[in-house]
NUDOMI-474987 format. One record per residue (C-alpha): residue number from 0; residue in one letter; x negated, y negated, z negated. Coordinates in nm, 2 decimals, decimal comma, always signed. Each point is the difference from the previous one (the first is absolute). Layout:
<sites>
+--------+--------+--------+--------+--------+
| lumkol | lummar |   east |  north |     up |
+--------+--------+--------+--------+--------+
|    NUM |      A |      X |      Y |      Z |
...
+--------+--------+--------+--------+--------+
</sites>
This chain:
<sites>
+--------+--------+--------+--------+--------+
| lumkol | lummar |   east |  north |     up |
+--------+--------+--------+--------+--------+
|      0 |      M |  -0,36 |  -2,33 |  -3,14 |
|      1 |      T |  +0,08 |  -0,33 |  +0,17 |
|      2 |      Q |  +0,26 |  -0,25 |  -0,09 |
|      3 |      R |  +0,21 |  +0,11 |  +0,30 |
|      4 |      S |  -0,01 |  +0,37 |  -0,08 |
|      5 |      L |  +0,08 |  -0,06 |  -0,36 |
|      6 |      S |  +0,31 |  -0,21 |  +0,10 |
|      7 |      M |  +0,14 |  +0,31 |  +0,16 |
|      8 |      C |  +0,08 |  +0,16 |  -0,33 |
|      9 |      G |  +0,37 |  -0,05 |  -0,02 |
|     10 |      P |  +0,29 |  +0,25 |  -0,01 |
|     11 |      Y |  -0,13 |  +0,18 |  +0,31 |
|     12 |      G |  -0,34 |  -0,17 |  +0,05 |
|     13 |      C |  -0,23 |  +0,21 |  -0,23 |
|     14 |      G |  +0,11 |  +0,34 |  +0,13 |
|     15 |      F |  -0,01 |  -0,13 |  +0,35 |
|     16 |      S |  -0,35 |  -0,13 |  -0,04 |
|     17 |      V |  -0,12 |  +0,34 |  -0,13 |
|     18 |      V |  +0,16 |  +0,18 |  +0,30 |
|     19 |      L |  -0,16 |  -0,24 |  +0,24 |
|     20 |      A |  -0,34 |  +0,05 |  -0,17 |
|     21 |      L |  +0,04 |  +0,37 |  +0,03 |
|     22 |      L |  +0,09 |  -0,03 |  +0,37 |
|     23 |      V |  -0,31 |  -0,21 |  +0,06 |
|     24 |      A |  -0,22 |  +0,24 |  -0,19 |
|     25 |      T |  +0,13 |  +0,32 |  +0,17 |
|     26 |      G |  +0,08 |  -0,14 |  +0,34 |
|     27 |      C |  -0,31 |  +0,17 |  +0,16 |
|     28 |      A |  +0,11 |  +0,35 |  -0,09 |
|     29 |      T |  +0,15 |  +0,09 |  +0,33 |
|     30 |      V |  -0,09 |  +0,37 |  +0,03 |
|     31 |      S |  -0,12 |  +0,26 |  -0,24 |
|     32 |      N |  -0,32 |  +0,20 |  +0,07 |
|     33 |      P |  -0,08 |  -0,17 |  +0,33 |
|     34 |      T |  -0,29 |  +0,12 |  +0,21 |
|     35 |      K |  -0,27 |  -0,25 |  +0,08 |
|     36 |      V |  -0,12 |  -0,02 |  +0,36 |
|     37 |      A |  -0,37 |  +0,04 |  -0,10 |
|     38 |      S |  +0,08 |  +0,35 |  -0,15 |
|     39 |      L |  +0,16 |  +0,14 |  +0,31 |
|     40 |      K |  -0,15 |  +0,22 |  +0,26 |
|     41 |      P |  -0,03 |  -0,13 |  +0,36 |
|     42 |      A |  +0,26 |  +0,25 |  +0,12 |
|     43 |      E |  +0,25 |  -0,15 |  -0,24 |
|     44 |      L |  -0,06 |  -0,35 |  +0,13 |
|     45 |      S |  +0,03 |  +0,04 |  +0,37 |
|     46 |      V |  +0,11 |  +0,25 |  +0,27 |
|     47 |      P |  -0,25 |  +0,28 |  +0,00 |
|     48 |      P |  -0,20 |  +0,06 |  +0,33 |
|     49 |      D |  +0,16 |  +0,34 |  +0,06 |
|     50 |      W |  +0,36 |  -0,13 |  -0,06 |
|     51 |      E |  +0,25 |  +0,13 |  +0,26 |
|     52 |      Y |  +0,33 |  -0,15 |  +0,09 |
|     53 |      K |  +0,30 |  +0,19 |  -0,13 |
|     54 |      I |  +0,32 |  +0,01 |  +0,20 |
|     55 |      Q |  +0,30 |  -0,19 |  -0,15 |
|     56 |      A |  +0,37 |  -0,01 |  +0,06 |
|     57 |      G |  +0,07 |  -0,22 |  +0,30 |
|     58 |      D |  -0,32 |  +0,07 |  +0,18 |
|     59 |      Q |  +0,03 |  +0,10 |  +0,37 |
|     60 |      I |  -0,21 |  +0,30 |  +0,11 |
|     61 |      D |  -0,05 |  +0,20 |  +0,32 |
|     62 |      V |  -0,04 |  +0,37 |  -0,03 |
|     63 |      K |  -0,18 |  +0,10 |  +0,32 |
|     64 |      F |  -0,03 |  +0,37 |  +0,11 |
|     65 |      Y |  -0,28 |  +0,05 |  +0,26 |
|     66 |      F |  +0,11 |  +0,32 |  +0,15 |
|     67 |      N |  +0,38 |  -0,03 |  -0,07 |
|     68 |      P |  +0,08 |  -0,36 |  +0,10 |
|     69 |      D |  +0,38 |  +0,07 |  -0,02 |
|     70 |      L |  -0,04 |  +0,03 |  -0,38 |
|     71 |      S |  -0,17 |  -0,35 |  -0,03 |
|     72 |      E |  +0,21 |  -0,25 |  -0,18 |
|     73 |      S |  +0,00 |  -0,36 |  -0,13 |
|     74 |      L |  +0,14 |  -0,02 |  -0,35 |
|     75 |      V |  +0,07 |  -0,24 |  -0,28 |
|     76 |      V |  -0,06 |  +0,13 |  -0,35 |
|     77 |      R |  +0,34 |  +0,01 |  -0,17 |
|     78 |      P |  +0,06 |  -0,19 |  -0,33 |
|     79 |      D |  -0,03 |  +0,33 |  -0,19 |
|     80 |      G |  -0,35 |  +0,04 |  +0,15 |
|     81 |      K |  +0,09 |  +0,29 |  +0,23 |
|     82 |      I |  -0,01 |  +0,06 |  +0,37 |
|     83 |      S |  +0,20 |  +0,24 |  +0,22 |
|     84 |      L |  -0,15 |  +0,18 |  +0,30 |
|     85 |      Q |  +0,09 |  +0,27 |  +0,25 |
|     86 |      L |  -0,03 |  +0,37 |  -0,10 |
|     87 |      V |  -0,11 |  -0,06 |  -0,35 |
|     88 |      P |  +0,17 |  -0,11 |  -0,32 |
|     89 |      E |  -0,02 |  -0,36 |  -0,11 |
|     90 |      M |  -0,31 |  -0,08 |  -0,20 |
|     91 |      Q |  -0,14 |  -0,26 |  -0,23 |
|     92 |      A |  -0,22 |  -0,26 |  +0,18 |
|     93 |      A |  -0,02 |  -0,29 |  -0,25 |
|     94 |      G |  -0,29 |  +0,03 |  -0,23 |
|     95 |      L |  -0,21 |  +0,19 |  +0,25 |
|     96 |      T |  -0,28 |  -0,13 |  +0,21 |
|     97 |      P |  +0,03 |  +0,04 |  +0,38 |
|     98 |      R |  -0,26 |  +0,27 |  -0,02 |
|     99 |      E |  +0,19 |  +0,19 |  -0,28 |
|    100 |      L |  +0,32 |  -0,02 |  +0,20 |
|    101 |      T |  -0,17 |  +0,13 |  +0,31 |
|    102 |      E |  -0,12 |  +0,31 |  -0,19 |
|    103 |      A |  +0,34 |  +0,05 |  -0,16 |
|    104 |      L |  +0,17 |  -0,01 |  +0,34 |
|    105 |      K |  -0,25 |  +0,25 |  +0,15 |
|    106 |      R |  +0,09 |  +0,24 |  -0,28 |
|    107 |      A |  +0,37 |  -0,06 |  +0,05 |
|    108 |      Y |  -0,02 |  +0,07 |  +0,37 |
|    109 |      S |  -0,24 |  +0,29 |  -0,03 |
|    110 |      G |  +0,31 |  +0,23 |  -0,02 |
|    111 |      E |  +0,14 |  -0,14 |  +0,33 |
|    112 |      L |  -0,31 |  -0,06 |  +0,21 |
|    113 |      A |  -0,30 |  +0,22 |  +0,05 |
|    114 |      K |  -0,25 |  -0,28 |  -0,05 |
|    115 |      P |  +0,16 |  -0,34 |  -0,09 |
|    116 |      E |  -0,22 |  -0,29 |  +0,10 |
|    117 |      L |  +0,15 |  -0,34 |  -0,10 |
|    118 |      S |  -0,09 |  -0,34 |  -0,14 |
|    119 |      V |  +0,18 |  -0,25 |  -0,22 |
|    120 |      I |  -0,04 |  -0,35 |  +0,13 |
|    121 |      M |  +0,10 |  -0,31 |  -0,20 |
|    122 |      R |  +0,19 |  -0,25 |  +0,21 |
|    123 |      T |  +0,14 |  -0,25 |  -0,25 |
|    124 |      F |  -0,06 |  -0,04 |  -0,37 |
|    125 |      S |  +0,27 |  -0,11 |  -0,25 |
|    126 |      A |  -0,16 |  -0,28 |  -0,19 |
|    127 |      Q |  -0,18 |  +0,09 |  -0,32 |
|    128 |      R |  +0,10 |  -0,22 |  -0,29 |
|    129 |      I |  -0,14 |  -0,18 |  -0,29 |
|    130 |      F |  +0,21 |  -0,19 |  -0,26 |
|    131 |      V |  -0,06 |  -0,35 |  -0,15 |
|    132 |      G |  +0,19 |  -0,12 |  -0,29 |
|    133 |      G |  +0,00 |  -0,24 |  -0,29 |
|    134 |      E |  -0,10 |  -0,37 |  +0,02 |
|    135 |      V |  -0,04 |  -0,03 |  +0,38 |
|    136 |      G |  +0,20 |  -0,21 |  +0,24 |
|    137 |      R |  +0,19 |  +0,29 |  +0,16 |
|    138 |      P |  -0,02 |  +0,34 |  -0,18 |
|    139 |      G |  +0,07 |  +0,32 |  +0,20 |
|    140 |      E |  -0,15 |  +0,27 |  +0,21 |
|    141 |      R |  -0,25 |  -0,08 |  +0,28 |
|    142 |      S |  -0,13 |  +0,20 |  +0,29 |
|    143 |      L |  -0,35 |  +0,14 |  -0,04 |
|    144 |      V |  -0,16 |  -0,02 |  +0,34 |
|    145 |      G |  -0,38 |  +0,04 |  +0,00 |
|    146 |      S |  -0,21 |  -0,15 |  -0,28 |
|    147 |      L |  +0,18 |  -0,21 |  -0,25 |
|    148 |      T |  -0,13 |  -0,13 |  -0,34 |
|    149 |      V |  +0,19 |  -0,11 |  -0,31 |
|    150 |      L |  -0,05 |  -0,37 |  +0,07 |
|    151 |      Q |  +0,12 |  +0,05 |  +0,36 |
|    152 |      A |  +0,31 |  +0,18 |  -0,12 |
|    153 |      V |  +0,08 |  -0,28 |  -0,24 |
|    154 |      A |  -0,05 |  -0,25 |  +0,29 |
|    155 |      M |  +0,25 |  +0,20 |  +0,21 |
|    156 |      A |  +0,24 |  -0,03 |  -0,30 |
|    157 |      E |  -0,03 |  -0,38 |  +0,03 |
|    158 |      G |  -0,27 |  -0,04 |  -0,26 |
|    159 |      F |  -0,01 |  -0,03 |  -0,38 |
|    160 |      K |  +0,25 |  -0,20 |  -0,19 |
|    161 |      N |  -0,12 |  -0,27 |  -0,25 |
|    162 |      T |  +0,11 |  +0,24 |  -0,27 |
|    163 |      A |  -0,23 |  +0,28 |  +0,11 |
|    164 |      R |  -0,27 |  +0,15 |  -0,22 |
|    165 |      M |  -0,26 |  +0,04 |  +0,27 |
|    166 |      T |  -0,26 |  +0,13 |  -0,24 |
|    167 |      E |  +0,19 |  +0,32 |  -0,07 |
|    168 |      V |  +0,17 |  +0,12 |  +0,32 |
|    169 |      I |  +0,11 |  +0,36 |  -0,03 |
|    170 |      L |  -0,07 |  +0,26 |  +0,27 |
|    171 |      I |  +0,18 |  +0,33 |  -0,04 |
|    172 |      R |  -0,12 |  +0,29 |  +0,22 |
|    173 |      R |  +0,10 |  +0,36 |  +0,01 |
|    174 |      R |  -0,28 |  +0,25 |  -0,03 |
|    175 |      P |  +0,00 |  +0,32 |  +0,21 |
|    176 |      D |  +0,14 |  +0,19 |  -0,29 |
|    177 |      G |  +0,29 |  -0,25 |  -0,04 |
|    178 |      R |  -0,12 |  -0,17 |  -0,31 |
|    179 |      P |  +0,00 |  -0,38 |  +0,00 |
|    180 |      L |  -0,32 |  -0,20 |  +0,00 |
|    181 |      V |  +0,06 |  -0,35 |  -0,15 |
|    182 |      M |  -0,27 |  -0,26 |  +0,06 |
|    183 |      P |  +0,00 |  -0,36 |  -0,12 |
|    184 |      L |  -0,17 |  -0,23 |  +0,26 |
|    185 |      N |  -0,14 |  -0,35 |  -0,05 |
|    186 |      I |  +0,11 |  -0,15 |  +0,33 |
|    187 |      K |  -0,09 |  -0,35 |  -0,12 |
|    188 |      A |  -0,36 |  +0,12 |  -0,01 |
|    189 |      A |  +0,03 |  +0,14 |  +0,35 |
|    190 |      I |  +0,14 |  -0,33 |  +0,13 |
|    191 |      S |  -0,28 |  -0,20 |  -0,16 |
|    192 |      G |  -0,26 |  +0,24 |  +0,15 |
|    193 |      A |  -0,13 |  +0,10 |  -0,35 |
|    194 |      D |  +0,11 |  +0,37 |  +0,04 |
|    195 |      L |  +0,12 |  +0,11 |  +0,34 |
|    196 |      S |  +0,02 |  +0,36 |  -0,11 |
|    197 |      Q |  +0,32 |  -0,09 |  -0,18 |
|    198 |      D |  +0,18 |  -0,04 |  +0,33 |
|    199 |      L |  +0,05 |  +0,37 |  +0,08 |
|    200 |      A |  +0,10 |  +0,15 |  +0,33 |
|    201 |      L |  +0,35 |  +0,14 |  -0,03 |
|    202 |      M |  +0,11 |  +0,35 |  +0,08 |
|    203 |      P |  +0,35 |  +0,12 |  +0,11 |
|    204 |      Y |  +0,27 |  -0,04 |  -0,27 |
|    205 |      D |  -0,22 |  -0,21 |  -0,23 |
|    206 |      V |  +0,20 |  -0,23 |  -0,23 |
|    207 |      V |  -0,14 |  -0,35 |  -0,07 |
|    208 |      Y |  +0,16 |  -0,17 |  -0,29 |
|    209 |      V |  -0,07 |  -0,37 |  -0,10 |
|    210 |      P |  +0,10 |  -0,06 |  -0,36 |
|    211 |      R |  +0,11 |  -0,33 |  -0,15 |
|    212 |      S |  -0,24 |  -0,22 |  -0,18 |
|    213 |      T |  +0,02 |  -0,01 |  -0,37 |
|    214 |      L |  +0,14 |  -0,35 |  +0,01 |
|    215 |      A |  +0,26 |  +0,08 |  +0,26 |
|    216 |      S |  +0,12 |  +0,30 |  -0,20 |
|    217 |      A |  +0,03 |  -0,21 |  -0,31 |
|    218 |      N |  +0,19 |  -0,27 |  +0,18 |
|    219 |      L |  +0,24 |  +0,26 |  +0,14 |
|    220 |      F |  +0,06 |  +0,12 |  -0,36 |
|    221 |      V |  +0,07 |  -0,36 |  -0,10 |
|    222 |      D |  +0,26 |  -0,02 |  +0,28 |
|    223 |      Q |  +0,17 |  +0,33 |  -0,06 |
|    224 |      A |  -0,03 |  +0,05 |  -0,37 |
|    225 |      I |  +0,04 |  -0,35 |  -0,12 |
|    226 |      S |  +0,17 |  -0,22 |  +0,26 |
|    227 |      K |  +0,26 |  +0,26 |  +0,08 |
|    228 |      M |  +0,05 |  +0,16 |  -0,34 |
|    229 |      I |  -0,05 |  -0,26 |  -0,27 |
|    230 |      P |  +0,27 |  -0,27 |  -0,02 |
|    231 |      V |  -0,26 |  -0,28 |  -0,03 |
|    232 |      N |  -0,11 |  -0,22 |  +0,29 |
|    233 |      F |  -0,37 |  +0,07 |  +0,00 |
|    234 |      G |  -0,18 |  -0,18 |  +0,28 |
|    235 |      F |  -0,35 |  +0,11 |  -0,06 |
|    236 |      R |  -0,23 |  +0,23 |  +0,19 |
|    237 |      V |  -0,28 |  +0,22 |  -0,14 |
|    238 |      D |  -0,27 |  -0,23 |  +0,15 |
|    239 |      R |  +0,14 |  -0,29 |  -0,20 |
|    240 |      I |  -0,02 |  +0,19 |  -0,32 |
|    241 |      F |  -0,35 |  +0,15 |  +0,02 |
|    242 |      F |  -0,18 |  -0,17 |  +0,28 |
|    243 |      D |  +0,09 |  -0,37 |  -0,02 |
|    244 |      D |  -0,27 |  -0,24 |  -0,10 |
|    245 |      S |  +0,00 |  +0,02 |  -0,38 |
|    246 |      S |  -0,25 |  -0,28 |  -0,06 |
|    247 |      G |  +0,26 |  -0,20 |  -0,18 |
|    248 |      S |  +0,02 |  -0,27 |  +0,27 |
|    249 |      G |  +0,37 |  +0,02 |  -0,02 |
|    250 |      G |  -0,01 |  -0,10 |  -0,37 |
|    251 |      S |  +0,28 |  +0,05 |  -0,25 |
|    252 |      S |  +0,25 |  -0,19 |  +0,21 |
|    253 |      N |  +0,05 |  +0,31 |  +0,21 |
|    254 |      S |  +0,05 |  +0,24 |  -0,30 |
|    255 |      N |  +0,38 |  +0,00 |  +0,04 |
|    256 |      N |  -0,03 |  +0,14 |  +0,35 |
|    257 |      S |  -0,31 |  +0,21 |  -0,04 |
|    258 |      A |  +0,21 |  +0,32 |  -0,01 |
|    259 |      G |  +0,11 |  -0,07 |  +0,35 |
|    260 |      V |  +0,37 |  -0,05 |  -0,09 |
|    261 |      A |  +0,17 |  -0,18 |  +0,27 |
|    262 |      P |  +0,12 |  -0,34 |  -0,10 |
+--------+--------+--------+--------+--------+
</sites>
């Protein structure tokens, strides 16, 4: 232990140093049981080739009847996901593909028309969403239009903060059965070109979370648990305790201030 770290052992210093050491040692434990990208199937990493768009609340659709044009309508899917048409009860549209809704409408109109022939045509799409949080310039939801990768989503959120842990960005994705899939991604390796496979293409409703670096988390602890709770004017930061040059160039003349206590 260096002269500086030893000098921390005062009324609060020893316990505080232990807590900080634990923070530094455990700072990388962001998620439990994460799934590595290399162990995933291709279908879990990108949109499968046979993927079909599912209607959402807010979408505008046309229901066109070929032989009964008076029944044709232009509709907006309600917030509850349902639509209302002539002659048949309201029905659920959100969550169905246009093809599935077409078949459901044919069945519903089969009691009113001898041979219902109709099509569901998508006119406008409510924007699909992804969510970016953590150590980015502007966290929040973003529209997913076309192809978008994790790094592109972070750029849309005004980039990484200096406190970001770029080597362990968390991507949370819902499997078809509803279970979450949690993947840690080394976006720093993607930026450097060392491993471009880490910059995954996003799917609707993916969550990208950028955690704090170990040092940033420890400094936040200093500010919240020490500066605001302990009635002593500590002016140090974690990097001064553990990461300053400890070669001794400062000599013993700085020993009185080595704990970082403000003069």
